[in-house]
C-alpha positions in Angstrom: 0.0 0.0 0.0 1.3 3.4 -0.9 1.9 5.6 2.2 -0.2 8.8 1.7 -1.6 11.4 4.0 -5.1 9.9 3.4 -3.8 6.5 4.4 -2.2 7.9 7.5 -5.4 9.7 8.5 -7.5 6.6 7.8 -5.1 4.6 10.0 -5.4 7.1 12.8 -9.2 7.2 12.6 -9.3 3.5 12.6 -7.0 3.4 15.7 -9.2 6.0 17.5 -12.3 3.9 16.7 -10.7 0.7 17.8 -9.5 2.2 21.1 -12.9 3.6 21.7 -14.5 0.2 21.2 -11.9 -1.5 23.4 -12.4 1.1 26.1 -16.1 0.5 26.1 -15.8 -3.2 25.8 -13.5 -3.5 28.8 -15.6 -1.3 30.9 -13.0 1.4 31.3 -14.3 4.9 32.0 -14.2 7.4 29.1 -13.7 10.9 30.6 -15.7 13.6 28.9 -15.9 17.3 29.7 -17.2 20.4 27.8 -14.9 21.1 24.8 -14.1 24.7 25.9 -13.0 23.4 29.3 -10.8 20.7 27.7 -9.2 23.1 25.3 -8.5 25.6 28.1 -6.8 22.8 30.0 -4.6 21.9 27.1 -3.6 25.6 26.7 -2.8 26.0 30.4 -0.6 22.9 30.4 1.2 24.1 27.3 0.1 21.1 25.2 0.7 21.1 21.5 -1.8 20.0 19.0 0.1 17.6 16.7 -2.7 16.1 14.6 -6.4 16.5 14.1 -9.0 15.2 11.7 -12.7 15.0 11.1 -14.1 11.4 11.5 -16.9 10.1 9.3 -19.2 10.2 12.3 -18.9 14.0 12.4 -16.7 13.9 15.5 -13.3 15.6 15.6 -10.3 13.7 16.9 -7.1 15.5 18.1 -3.8 14.3 19.4 -2.1 16.6 21.9 1.5 16.3 23.1 2.4 17.6 26.5 5.7 19.3 27.4 6.6 16.2 29.4 6.3 14.0 26.2 3.0 12.4 27.2 0.3 12.5 24.6 -3.4 12.2 24.7 -6.0 11.3 22.1 -9.3 13.1 22.5 -12.6 13.0 20.5 -14.8 16.1 20.4 -18.5 15.6 19.5 -20.8 18.1 17.8 -22.8 18.4 21.0 -19.9 20.2 22.7 -18.2 17.5 24.7 -14.6 16.3 24.4 -13.6 12.8 25.6 -10.2 11.5 26.5 -9.8 8.2 24.7 -6.2 7.2 25.4 -2.8 8.5 26.7 0.7 7.3 26.0 4.3 8.2 25.7 6.9 8.4 22.9 4.7 9.9 20.2 6.3 10.0 16.8 4.5 11.9 14.1 5.5 11.0 10.6 5.5 13.8 8.0 3.7 12.9 4.8 5.8 13.0 1.7 5.0 15.8 -0.8 2.6 14.7 -3.5 3.6 14.9 -7.1 1.2 17.0 -9.3 0.0 15.2 -12.4 1.1 16.6 -15.7 -1.8 18.4 -17.2 
């Protein structure tokens, strides 16, 4: 499979969906707060938004990295809530390769 930005975004969206299902399936609590409160918290901690995308469900997923190297994956819903889906360490963001324009 050719590595494209679309493929990367699809993989991330699939990962977020799988983590969400696993979290619910194993009975782990998904923590949700109003989106404005969540974004204020990220700003106060100095977190950096490293990737975001619109899911087919209409939800927005975001990956934030903290100054301590810990990252968090959140999903924001159209009704104004943001839910922490997963956290981890050692985030590595791959840059997509430039696309070649077709000869027209």
